[in-house]
N, CA, C and O atoms as a CHARMM CRD file, in Angstrom:
* protein
*
  340
    1    1 MET  N    122.21400 144.26100 161.41600 PROA 1      0.00000
    2    1 MET  CA   122.28400 145.10200 162.63000 PROA 1      0.00000
    3    1 MET  C    121.91900 146.59400 162.21000 PROA 1      0.00000
    4    1 MET  O    122.52300 147.16000 161.29900 PROA 1      0.00000
    5    2 GLU  N    120.99700 147.13200 162.85900 PROA 2      0.00000
    6    2 GLU  CA   120.54200 148.49400 162.62200 PROA 2      0.00000
    7    2 GLU  C    120.96300 149.29900 163.76200 PROA 2      0.00000
    8    2 GLU  O    120.76400 148.91100 164.91400 PROA 2      0.00000
    9    3 LEU  N    121.55200 150.43400 163.48300 PROA 3      0.00000
   10    3 LEU  CA   121.98200 151.34800 164.52800 PROA 3      0.00000
   11    3 LEU  C    120.91300 152.38900 164.88200 PROA 3      0.00000
   12    3 LEU  O    120.23100 152.94700 164.02300 PROA 3      0.00000
   13    4 ASN  N    120.80300 152.62700 166.24200 PROA 4      0.00000
   14    4 ASN  CA   119.89700 153.67400 166.68900 PROA 4      0.00000
   15    4 ASN  C    120.44200 155.06200 166.51800 PROA 4      0.00000
   16    4 ASN  O    121.49800 155.38800 167.05900 PROA 4      0.00000
   17    5 PRO  N    119.72200 155.90700 165.75500 PROA 5      0.00000
   18    5 PRO  CA   120.18000 157.18400 165.37800 PROA 5      0.00000
   19    5 PRO  C    120.38600 158.05200 166.59700 PROA 5      0.00000
   20    5 PRO  O    121.29500 158.88200 166.60100 PROA 5      0.00000
   21    6 THR  N    119.56500 157.89100 167.65300 PROA 6      0.00000
   22    6 THR  CA   119.72700 158.77700 168.84800 PROA 6      0.00000
   23    6 THR  C    120.97600 158.51900 169.56800 PROA 6      0.00000
   24    6 THR  O    121.55200 159.40100 170.20500 PROA 6      0.00000
   25    7 GLU  N    121.41200 157.27000 169.46600 PROA 7      0.00000
   26    7 GLU  CA   122.67900 156.95700 170.10900 PROA 7      0.00000
   27    7 GLU  C    123.94000 157.52100 169.31300 PROA 7      0.00000
   28    7 GLU  O    125.05600 157.63500 169.82100 PROA 7      0.00000
   29    8 LEU  N    123.65900 157.81600 168.16400 PROA 8      0.00000
   30    8 LEU  CA   124.74100 158.28300 167.26000 PROA 8      0.00000
   31    8 LEU  C    124.86000 159.82500 167.01300 PROA 8      0.00000
   32    8 LEU  O    125.66000 160.30700 166.21100 PROA 8      0.00000
   33    9 THR  N    123.98200 160.55900 167.78500 PROA 9      0.00000
   34    9 THR  CA   124.02400 162.00000 167.63200 PROA 9      0.00000
   35    9 THR  C    125.43200 162.60000 167.72400 PROA 9      0.00000
   36    9 THR  O    125.73900 163.47800 166.91700 PROA 9      0.00000
   37   10 PRO  N    126.27200 162.20700 168.61100 PROA 10     0.00000
   38   10 PRO  CA   127.63600 162.74300 168.58700 PROA 10     0.00000
   39   10 PRO  C    128.44100 162.41900 167.33500 PROA 10     0.00000
   40   10 PRO  O    129.19300 163.25000 166.82600 PROA 10     0.00000
   41   11 VAL  N    128.26900 161.22400 166.86500 PROA 11     0.00000
   42   11 VAL  CA   128.84200 160.81700 165.59700 PROA 11     0.00000
   43   11 VAL  C    128.36500 161.65200 164.46100 PROA 11     0.00000
   44   11 VAL  O    129.18100 162.19800 163.71800 PROA 11     0.00000
   45   12 ILE  N    127.21100 161.76400 164.30700 PROA 12     0.00000
   46   12 ILE  CA   126.53900 162.65700 163.28000 PROA 12     0.00000
   47   12 ILE  C    127.07800 164.06300 163.36000 PROA 12     0.00000
   48   12 ILE  O    127.44700 164.66200 162.35000 PROA 12     0.00000
   49   13 ASN  N    127.12100 164.59400 164.59300 PROA 13     0.00000
   50   13 ASN  CA   127.71600 165.95100 164.76800 PROA 13     0.00000
   51   13 ASN  C    129.17100 166.01600 164.37800 PROA 13     0.00000
   52   13 ASN  O    129.60700 167.04900 163.87000 PROA 13     0.00000
   53   14 ARG  N    129.90900 165.02200 164.57600 PROA 14     0.00000
   54   14 ARG  CA   131.32600 164.97300 164.28500 PROA 14     0.00000
   55   14 ARG  C    131.49300 164.78900 162.72000 PROA 14     0.00000
   56   14 ARG  O    132.47800 165.30100 162.18800 PROA 14     0.00000
   57   15 LEU  N    130.60400 164.10100 161.97800 PROA 15     0.00000
   58   15 LEU  CA   130.61200 163.99000 160.63100 PROA 15     0.00000
   59   15 LEU  C    130.31500 165.39200 159.80800 PROA 15     0.00000
   60   15 LEU  O    130.92000 165.78400 158.81000 PROA 15     0.00000
   61   16 LYS  N    129.25900 166.02000 160.46700 PROA 16     0.00000
   62   16 LYS  CA   128.92400 167.33600 159.98400 PROA 16     0.00000
   63   16 LYS  C    130.09300 168.28600 160.01400 PROA 16     0.00000
   64   16 LYS  O    130.40000 168.97400 159.04100 PROA 16     0.00000
   65   17 ARG  N    130.76200 168.30200 161.21500 PROA 17     0.00000
   66   17 ARG  CA   132.04500 169.08600 161.27600 PROA 17     0.00000
   67   17 ARG  C    133.08000 168.75300 160.29000 PROA 17     0.00000
   68   17 ARG  O    133.67900 169.63200 159.67200 PROA 17     0.00000
   69   18 ALA  N    133.30400 167.47600 160.12900 PROA 18     0.00000
   70   18 ALA  CA   134.19700 166.94200 159.10600 PROA 18     0.00000
   71   18 ALA  C    133.83700 167.39600 157.71800 PROA 18     0.00000
   72   18 ALA  O    134.71300 167.71100 156.91200 PROA 18     0.00000
   73   19 GLN  N    132.49400 167.43300 157.42200 PROA 19     0.00000
   74   19 GLN  CA   132.04500 167.97600 156.11000 PROA 19     0.00000
   75   19 GLN  C    132.46000 169.36200 155.95400 PROA 19     0.00000
   76   19 GLN  O    132.93800 169.70000 154.87100 PROA 19     0.00000
   77   20 GLY  N    132.32800 170.29100 156.98900 PROA 20     0.00000
   78   20 GLY  CA   132.67600 171.58200 156.88300 PROA 20     0.00000
   79   20 GLY  C    134.26000 171.73500 156.77500 PROA 20     0.00000
   80   20 GLY  O    134.74100 172.65500 156.11300 PROA 20     0.00000
   81   21 GLN  N    135.05700 170.80800 157.44300 PROA 21     0.00000
   82   21 GLN  CA   136.45900 171.00300 157.34400 PROA 21     0.00000
   83   21 GLN  C    136.85000 170.56600 155.97100 PROA 21     0.00000
   84   21 GLN  O    137.78200 171.13700 155.40400 PROA 21     0.00000
   85   22 LEU  N    136.18800 169.57500 155.39000 PROA 22     0.00000
   86   22 LEU  CA   136.47400 169.21900 153.96400 PROA 22     0.00000
   87   22 LEU  C    136.18900 170.27100 152.94700 PROA 22     0.00000
   88   22 LEU  O    136.93900 170.44800 151.98700 PROA 22     0.00000
   89   23 ALA  N    135.07900 170.98800 153.15800 PROA 23     0.00000
   90   23 ALA  CA   134.79600 172.05700 152.30700 PROA 23     0.00000
   91   23 ALA  C    135.91400 173.19800 152.50100 PROA 23     0.00000
   92   23 ALA  O    136.32400 173.80600 151.51300 PROA 23     0.00000
   93   24 ALA  N    136.35500 173.45300 153.66900 PROA 24     0.00000
   94   24 ALA  CA   137.44800 174.29700 153.89600 PROA 24     0.00000
   95   24 ALA  C    138.67900 173.98000 153.08400 PROA 24     0.00000
   96   24 ALA  O    139.31900 174.84100 152.48000 PROA 24     0.00000
   97   25 VAL  N    138.98400 172.64700 153.10400 PROA 25     0.00000
   98   25 VAL  CA   140.21500 172.18800 152.40500 PROA 25     0.00000
   99   25 VAL  C    140.00400 172.51900 150.88200 PROA 25     0.00000
  100   25 VAL  O    140.90000 172.97600 150.17200 PROA 25     0.00000
  101   26 THR  N    138.76700 172.25300 150.46600 PROA 26     0.00000
  102   26 THR  CA   138.65200 172.55200 149.00200 PROA 26     0.00000
  103   26 THR  C    138.74700 174.07800 148.64700 PROA 26     0.00000
  104   26 THR  O    139.26200 174.44900 147.59200 PROA 26     0.00000
  105   27 ARG  N    138.23400 174.93600 149.56300 PROA 27     0.00000
  106   27 ARG  CA   138.42400 176.34700 149.36000 PROA 27     0.00000
  107   27 ARG  C    139.98400 176.73400 149.52400 PROA 27     0.00000
  108   27 ARG  O    140.45500 177.62500 148.81600 PROA 27     0.00000
  109   28 MET  N    140.67500 176.13500 150.35000 PROA 28     0.00000
  110   28 MET  CA   141.98000 176.44100 150.69400 PROA 28     0.00000
  111   28 MET  C    142.84900 176.12100 149.30000 PROA 28     0.00000
  112   28 MET  O    143.72300 176.89600 148.91100 PROA 28     0.00000
  113   29 LEU  N    142.52700 174.96400 148.63900 PROA 29     0.00000
  114   29 LEU  CA   143.28700 174.64700 147.42800 PROA 29     0.00000
  115   29 LEU  C    142.84700 175.58400 146.24600 PROA 29     0.00000
  116   29 LEU  O    143.68100 176.01900 145.45200 PROA 29     0.00000
  117   30 GLU  N    141.51000 175.88000 146.15500 PROA 30     0.00000
  118   30 GLU  CA   141.12600 176.86300 145.18700 PROA 30     0.00000
  119   30 GLU  C    141.79500 178.14600 145.40700 PROA 30     0.00000
  120   30 GLU  O    142.14500 178.80800 144.42900 PROA 30     0.00000
  121   31 GLU  N    142.01300 178.57200 146.63700 PROA 31     0.00000
  122   31 GLU  CA   142.70600 179.85900 146.82000 PROA 31     0.00000
  123   31 GLU  C    144.25900 179.84600 146.72600 PROA 31     0.00000
  124   31 GLU  O    144.95600 180.86000 146.76200 PROA 31     0.00000
  125   32 GLY  N    144.68700 178.64600 146.60700 PROA 32     0.00000
  126   32 GLY  CA   146.18800 178.56800 146.46100 PROA 32     0.00000
  127   32 GLY  C    146.98100 178.73100 147.82200 PROA 32     0.00000
  128   32 GLY  O    148.11200 179.21600 147.84600 PROA 32     0.00000
  129   33 ARG  N    146.31100 178.29100 148.96000 PROA 33     0.00000
  130   33 ARG  CA   146.83300 178.45900 150.13700 PROA 33     0.00000
  131   33 ARG  C    148.13100 177.53700 150.44000 PROA 33     0.00000
  132   33 ARG  O    148.34600 176.55600 149.72800 PROA 33     0.00000
  133   34 ASP  N    148.83500 177.81400 151.31800 PROA 34     0.00000
  134   34 ASP  CA   150.13700 177.04900 151.63800 PROA 34     0.00000
  135   34 ASP  C    149.85600 175.62200 151.70400 PROA 34     0.00000
  136   34 ASP  O    148.75300 175.25000 152.10400 PROA 34     0.00000
  137   35 CYS  N    150.79100 174.75100 151.33300 PROA 35     0.00000
  138   35 CYS  CA   150.59000 173.34800 151.22200 PROA 35     0.00000
  139   35 CYS  C    150.47300 172.76700 152.65200 PROA 35     0.00000
  140   35 CYS  O    149.66000 171.88500 152.93000 PROA 35     0.00000
  141   36 LYS  N    151.41100 173.36300 153.62400 PROA 36     0.00000
  142   36 LYS  CA   151.40400 172.88100 154.95500 PROA 36     0.00000
  143   36 LYS  C    150.09500 173.02600 155.59500 PROA 36     0.00000
  144   36 LYS  O    149.63700 172.07800 156.23300 PROA 36     0.00000
  145   37 ASP  N    149.39900 174.21700 155.47200 PROA 37     0.00000
  146   37 ASP  CA   148.10200 174.50200 155.96500 PROA 37     0.00000
  147   37 ASP  C    146.97800 173.53300 155.39600 PROA 37     0.00000
  148   37 ASP  O    146.07900 173.06500 156.09500 PROA 37     0.00000
  149   38 VAL  N    147.13400 173.31000 154.12700 PROA 38     0.00000
  150   38 VAL  CA   146.09700 172.34900 153.57500 PROA 38     0.00000
  151   38 VAL  C    146.23600 170.94500 154.09300 PROA 38     0.00000
  152   38 VAL  O    145.24300 170.30900 154.44600 PROA 38     0.00000
  153   39 VAL  N    147.46000 170.44800 154.14500 PROA 39     0.00000
  154   39 VAL  CA   147.66500 169.13800 154.61500 PROA 39     0.00000
  155   39 VAL  C    147.33800 168.97900 156.18800 PROA 39     0.00000
  156   39 VAL  O    146.91300 167.90300 156.60700 PROA 39     0.00000
  157   40 THR  N    147.52500 169.95800 156.95300 PROA 40     0.00000
  158   40 THR  CA   147.14300 169.91200 158.32900 PROA 40     0.00000
  159   40 THR  C    145.67500 169.87600 158.45100 PROA 40     0.00000
  160   40 THR  O    145.13200 169.11400 159.25000 PROA 40     0.00000
  161   41 GLN  N    144.99300 170.69800 157.66000 PROA 41     0.00000
  162   41 GLN  CA   143.53800 170.62500 157.63400 PROA 41     0.00000
  163   41 GLN  C    142.90900 169.23400 157.11100 PROA 41     0.00000
  164   41 GLN  O    141.93600 168.69300 157.63600 PROA 41     0.00000
  165   42 LEU  N    143.52900 168.79800 156.12800 PROA 42     0.00000
  166   42 LEU  CA   143.19100 167.47700 155.60400 PROA 42     0.00000
  167   42 LEU  C    143.41000 166.32400 156.58500 PROA 42     0.00000
  168   42 LEU  O    142.67300 165.33800 156.61500 PROA 42     0.00000
  169   43 ALA  N    144.50000 166.50900 157.41000 PROA 43     0.00000
  170   43 ALA  CA   144.72200 165.38400 158.40100 PROA 43     0.00000
  171   43 ALA  C    143.65300 165.49200 159.41000 PROA 43     0.00000
  172   43 ALA  O    143.17200 164.46400 159.88700 PROA 43     0.00000
  173   44 ALA  N    143.25600 166.62800 159.76200 PROA 44     0.00000
  174   44 ALA  CA   142.13300 166.84300 160.77600 PROA 44     0.00000
  175   44 ALA  C    140.90300 166.20300 160.29600 PROA 44     0.00000
  176   44 ALA  O    140.23300 165.52300 161.07300 PROA 44     0.00000
  177   45 VAL  N    140.52100 166.38700 158.94400 PROA 45     0.00000
  178   45 VAL  CA   139.35400 165.76800 158.39000 PROA 45     0.00000
  179   45 VAL  C    139.53100 164.17600 158.43100 PROA 45     0.00000
  180   45 VAL  O    138.58900 163.47700 158.80300 PROA 45     0.00000
  181   46 SER  N    140.65600 163.66100 158.07500 PROA 46     0.00000
  182   46 SER  CA   140.78200 162.27200 158.10200 PROA 46     0.00000
  183   46 SER  C    140.64500 161.69500 159.55600 PROA 46     0.00000
  184   46 SER  O    139.97900 160.67600 159.73600 PROA 46     0.00000
  185   47 LYS  N    141.20400 162.27000 160.48500 PROA 47     0.00000
  186   47 LYS  CA   141.09600 161.87000 161.88300 PROA 47     0.00000
  187   47 LYS  C    139.79500 161.85200 162.33400 PROA 47     0.00000
  188   47 LYS  O    139.45100 160.90100 163.03700 PROA 47     0.00000
  189   48 ALA  N    138.81300 162.93300 161.99800 PROA 48     0.00000
  190   48 ALA  CA   137.51900 163.10200 162.42900 PROA 48     0.00000
  191   48 ALA  C    136.70900 161.88000 161.75600 PROA 48     0.00000
  192   48 ALA  O    135.84900 161.28500 162.40400 PROA 48     0.00000
  193   49 LEU  N    137.00200 161.55700 160.51900 PROA 49     0.00000
  194   49 LEU  CA   136.33700 160.53300 159.87400 PROA 49     0.00000
  195   49 LEU  C    136.58300 159.10000 160.44600 PROA 49     0.00000
  196   49 LEU  O    135.71000 158.24200 160.58200 PROA 49     0.00000
  197   50 ASP  N    137.84100 158.98000 160.74400 PROA 50     0.00000
  198   50 ASP  CA   138.33500 157.68200 161.48000 PROA 50     0.00000
  199   50 ASP  C    137.65500 157.50300 162.74600 PROA 50     0.00000
  200   50 ASP  O    137.16300 156.40800 163.01900 PROA 50     0.00000
  201   51 ARG  N    137.57900 158.59400 163.63000 PROA 51     0.00000
  202   51 ARG  CA   136.89900 158.51100 164.91500 PROA 51     0.00000
  203   51 ARG  C    135.41600 158.24900 164.84900 PROA 51     0.00000
  204   51 ARG  O    134.83000 157.52600 165.65500 PROA 51     0.00000
  205   52 ALA  N    134.78300 158.94500 163.73600 PROA 52     0.00000
  206   52 ALA  CA   133.33500 158.65400 163.53500 PROA 52     0.00000
  207   52 ALA  C    133.14700 157.17700 163.22100 PROA 52     0.00000
  208   52 ALA  O    132.23500 156.55200 163.76300 PROA 52     0.00000
  209   53 GLY  N    133.99600 156.59200 162.35000 PROA 53     0.00000
  210   53 GLY  CA   133.96800 155.24800 161.96700 PROA 53     0.00000
  211   53 GLY  C    134.09000 154.27000 163.18300 PROA 53     0.00000
  212   53 GLY  O    133.32700 153.31900 163.35100 PROA 53     0.00000
  213   54 PHE  N    135.08200 154.58400 163.97800 PROA 54     0.00000
  214   54 PHE  CA   135.28200 153.71800 165.09600 PROA 54     0.00000
  215   54 PHE  C    134.16500 153.83000 166.12600 PROA 54     0.00000
  216   54 PHE  O    133.78700 152.83100 166.73800 PROA 54     0.00000
  217   55 ALA  N    133.62200 155.05900 166.32800 PROA 55     0.00000
  218   55 ALA  CA   132.46200 155.18800 167.20300 PROA 55     0.00000
  219   55 ALA  C    131.19800 154.35600 166.64700 PROA 55     0.00000
  220   55 ALA  O    130.45700 153.75500 167.42500 PROA 55     0.00000
  221   56 ILE  N    131.00500 154.35600 165.30300 PROA 56     0.00000
  222   56 ILE  CA   129.93300 153.63800 164.77600 PROA 56     0.00000
  223   56 ILE  C    130.09500 152.09300 165.04000 PROA 56     0.00000
  224   56 ILE  O    129.17500 151.39200 165.45900 PROA 56     0.00000
  225   57 ILE  N    131.33700 151.64600 164.75600 PROA 57     0.00000
  226   57 ILE  CA   131.52500 150.20000 164.92000 PROA 57     0.00000
  227   57 ILE  C    131.47600 149.91700 166.41900 PROA 57     0.00000
  228   57 ILE  O    131.00000 148.82000 166.71400 PROA 57     0.00000
  229   58 ALA  N    131.85700 150.65500 167.36400 PROA 58     0.00000
  230   58 ALA  CA   131.81300 150.44800 168.82200 PROA 58     0.00000
  231   58 ALA  C    130.37400 150.40700 169.24300 PROA 58     0.00000
  232   58 ALA  O    130.02200 149.58800 170.09200 PROA 58     0.00000
  233   59 THR  N    129.56000 151.20400 168.72400 PROA 59     0.00000
  234   59 THR  CA   128.10300 151.30500 169.02000 PROA 59     0.00000
  235   59 THR  C    127.59700 149.93900 168.48100 PROA 59     0.00000
  236   59 THR  O    126.91800 149.23100 169.22400 PROA 59     0.00000
  237   60 GLY  N    127.88000 149.56300 167.29600 PROA 60     0.00000
  238   60 GLY  CA   127.37700 148.31700 166.71500 PROA 60     0.00000
  239   60 GLY  C    127.89300 147.00200 167.48200 PROA 60     0.00000
  240   60 GLY  O    127.17900 146.00500 167.59000 PROA 60     0.00000
  241   61 LEU  N    129.02100 147.07500 167.93400 PROA 61     0.00000
  242   61 LEU  CA   129.50800 145.99300 168.74400 PROA 61     0.00000
  243   61 LEU  C    128.68600 145.84000 170.12100 PROA 61     0.00000
  244   61 LEU  O    128.26800 144.76800 170.56100 PROA 61     0.00000
  245   62 GLU  N    128.53500 147.05400 170.69900 PROA 62     0.00000
  246   62 GLU  CA   127.84000 147.13000 172.01400 PROA 62     0.00000
  247   62 GLU  C    126.40900 146.56000 171.77300 PROA 62     0.00000
  248   62 GLU  O    125.92400 145.78000 172.59300 PROA 62     0.00000
  249   63 GLN  N    125.71300 146.95000 170.62900 PROA 63     0.00000
  250   63 GLN  CA   124.40400 146.45800 170.47000 PROA 63     0.00000
  251   63 GLN  C    124.37500 144.97500 170.27300 PROA 63     0.00000
  252   63 GLN  O    123.52900 144.28500 170.84200 PROA 63     0.00000
  253   64 CYS  N    125.28900 144.46800 169.47200 PROA 64     0.00000
  254   64 CYS  CA   125.42900 143.01600 169.21500 PROA 64     0.00000
  255   64 CYS  C    125.59500 142.21000 170.51700 PROA 64     0.00000
  256   64 CYS  O    125.07600 141.09800 170.61000 PROA 64     0.00000
  257   65 ILE  N    126.31600 142.75300 171.53400 PROA 65     0.00000
  258   65 ILE  CA   126.58800 142.09600 172.69800 PROA 65     0.00000
  259   65 ILE  C    125.33500 142.21900 173.64100 PROA 65     0.00000
  260   65 ILE  O    124.98800 141.26700 174.33900 PROA 65     0.00000
  261   66 ILE  N    124.70200 143.35900 173.64200 PROA 66     0.00000
  262   66 ILE  CA   123.53900 143.62000 174.50900 PROA 66     0.00000
  263   66 ILE  C    122.38000 142.72700 173.94100 PROA 66     0.00000
  264   66 ILE  O    121.70200 141.99900 174.66600 PROA 66     0.00000
  265   67 GLN  N    122.21500 142.83700 172.63600 PROA 67     0.00000
  266   67 GLN  CA   120.93300 142.22200 172.12500 PROA 67     0.00000
  267   67 GLN  C    121.26000 140.89000 171.57100 PROA 67     0.00000
  268   67 GLN  O    120.37200 140.25900 171.00000 PROA 67     0.00000
  269   68 GLU  N    122.48700 140.39100 171.69100 PROA 68     0.00000
  270   68 GLU  CA   122.92800 139.11200 171.14900 PROA 68     0.00000
  271   68 GLU  C    122.49600 138.95000 169.71200 PROA 68     0.00000
  272   68 GLU  O    121.91400 137.93200 169.33700 PROA 68     0.00000
  273   69 ASP  N    122.77500 139.93300 168.92900 PROA 69     0.00000
  274   69 ASP  CA   122.45500 140.02300 167.45900 PROA 69     0.00000
  275   69 ASP  C    123.21000 138.79500 166.71000 PROA 69     0.00000
  276   69 ASP  O    124.43800 138.72100 166.66900 PROA 69     0.00000
  277   70 GLN  N    122.49200 138.00700 166.22600 PROA 70     0.00000
  278   70 GLN  CA   123.07000 136.86900 165.49900 PROA 70     0.00000
  279   70 GLN  C    123.23600 137.14300 164.03900 PROA 70     0.00000
  280   70 GLN  O    123.67600 136.23000 163.33900 PROA 70     0.00000
  281   71 THR  N    122.94700 138.24500 163.52000 PROA 71     0.00000
  282   71 THR  CA   123.04600 138.57900 162.10300 PROA 71     0.00000
  283   71 THR  C    124.43100 138.84900 161.59900 PROA 71     0.00000
  284   71 THR  O    124.73700 138.65600 160.42200 PROA 71     0.00000
  285   72 MET  N    125.27500 139.30500 162.51700 PROA 72     0.00000
  286   72 MET  CA   126.67000 139.53900 162.17700 PROA 72     0.00000
  287   72 MET  C    127.57200 138.62000 163.00500 PROA 72     0.00000
  288   72 MET  O    127.42000 138.55600 164.22500 PROA 72     0.00000
  289   73 ASP  N    128.48500 137.92500 162.38300 PROA 73     0.00000
  290   73 ASP  CA   129.44500 137.02800 163.11000 PROA 73     0.00000
  291   73 ASP  C    130.67200 137.86600 163.38000 PROA 73     0.00000
  292   73 ASP  O    130.82000 139.00500 162.93700 PROA 73     0.00000
  293   74 ARG  N    131.56300 137.20700 164.15500 PROA 74     0.00000
  294   74 ARG  CA   132.88400 137.86500 164.56400 PROA 74     0.00000
  295   74 ARG  C    133.59700 138.29200 163.36300 PROA 74     0.00000
  296   74 ARG  O    134.00300 139.45200 163.29200 PROA 74     0.00000
  297   75 LYS  N    133.79500 137.42200 162.36900 PROA 75     0.00000
  298   75 LYS  CA   134.58400 137.78800 161.21400 PROA 75     0.00000
  299   75 LYS  C    134.02400 138.87300 160.47400 PROA 75     0.00000
  300   75 LYS  O    134.82400 139.62200 159.91400 PROA 75     0.00000
  301   76 GLU  N    132.76100 139.10800 160.36200 PROA 76     0.00000
  302   76 GLU  CA   132.13200 140.31500 159.71300 PROA 76     0.00000
  303   76 GLU  C    132.49800 141.55000 160.52400 PROA 76     0.00000
  304   76 GLU  O    132.96700 142.52500 159.93700 PROA 76     0.00000
  305   77 LEU  N    132.31800 141.56200 161.79000 PROA 77     0.00000
  306   77 LEU  CA   132.56200 142.66100 162.63000 PROA 77     0.00000
  307   77 LEU  C    134.09400 142.99300 162.57500 PROA 77     0.00000
  308   77 LEU  O    134.45700 144.16900 162.57500 PROA 77     0.00000
  309   78 GLU  N    134.98100 141.97300 162.53000 PROA 78     0.00000
  310   78 GLU  CA   136.39700 142.21700 162.41800 PROA 78     0.00000
  311   78 GLU  C    136.73900 142.85600 161.10800 PROA 78     0.00000
  312   78 GLU  O    137.59300 143.74100 161.05600 PROA 78     0.00000
  313   79 LYS  N    136.08600 142.42600 160.02500 PROA 79     0.00000
  314   79 LYS  CA   136.32800 143.07400 158.75500 PROA 79     0.00000
  315   79 LYS  C    135.92000 144.59000 158.72300 PROA 79     0.00000
  316   79 LYS  O    136.60400 145.47600 158.21000 PROA 79     0.00000
  317   80 LEU  N    134.76400 144.75500 159.31700 PROA 80     0.00000
  318   80 LEU  CA   134.25500 146.25500 159.35700 PROA 80     0.00000
  319   80 LEU  C    135.46800 147.00300 160.18500 PROA 80     0.00000
  320   80 LEU  O    136.01400 147.97000 159.65300 PROA 80     0.00000
  321   81 PHE  N    135.85400 146.59100 161.38000 PROA 81     0.00000
  322   81 PHE  CA   136.83200 147.20900 162.00700 PROA 81     0.00000
  323   81 PHE  C    138.10700 147.55100 161.30200 PROA 81     0.00000
  324   81 PHE  O    138.59500 148.68100 161.27100 PROA 81     0.00000
  325   82 LEU  N    138.64500 146.39700 160.69500 PROA 82     0.00000
  326   82 LEU  CA   139.89300 146.59000 160.05200 PROA 82     0.00000
  327   82 LEU  C    139.75300 147.45600 158.73400 PROA 82     0.00000
  328   82 LEU  O    140.75600 147.98100 158.25200 PROA 82     0.00000
  329   83 SER  N    138.61100 147.59100 158.20200 PROA 83     0.00000
  330   83 SER  CA   138.38400 148.52500 157.04500 PROA 83     0.00000
  331   83 SER  C    138.78400 149.93100 157.37500 PROA 83     0.00000
  332   83 SER  O    139.09400 150.73300 156.49400 PROA 83     0.00000
  333   84 LEU  N    138.77600 150.20500 158.57300 PROA 84     0.00000
  334   84 LEU  CA   139.05400 151.69400 158.91900 PROA 84     0.00000
  335   84 LEU  C    140.57800 151.80900 159.30400 PROA 84     0.00000
  336   84 LEU  O    141.05200 152.92300 159.52400 PROA 84     0.00000
  337   85 ALA  N    141.35000 150.67300 159.38900 PROA 85     0.00000
  338   85 ALA  CA   142.73300 150.69800 159.68400 PROA 85     0.00000
  339   85 ALA  C    143.55900 151.20500 158.60700 PROA 85     0.00000
  340   85 ALA  O    144.78000 151.27500 158.74500 PROA 85     0.00000
């Protein structure tokens, strides 16, 4: 199953924001910032990555249903979904 990049533009944008947030976490650690602030920012990065992953899987599931893609079976899709849990 190949994903259509134009359908994933919001996901790509979310991942780019997460990349910036992760760079900020690294800077915060290098600057010796407060632990609470670092963990809060790191949690935001984690949540953004989770949401991007779920969006990618949802798009893939939708494509499988619409196109009746036989290259991925239910167990394979379930495994992908659970890998984010």
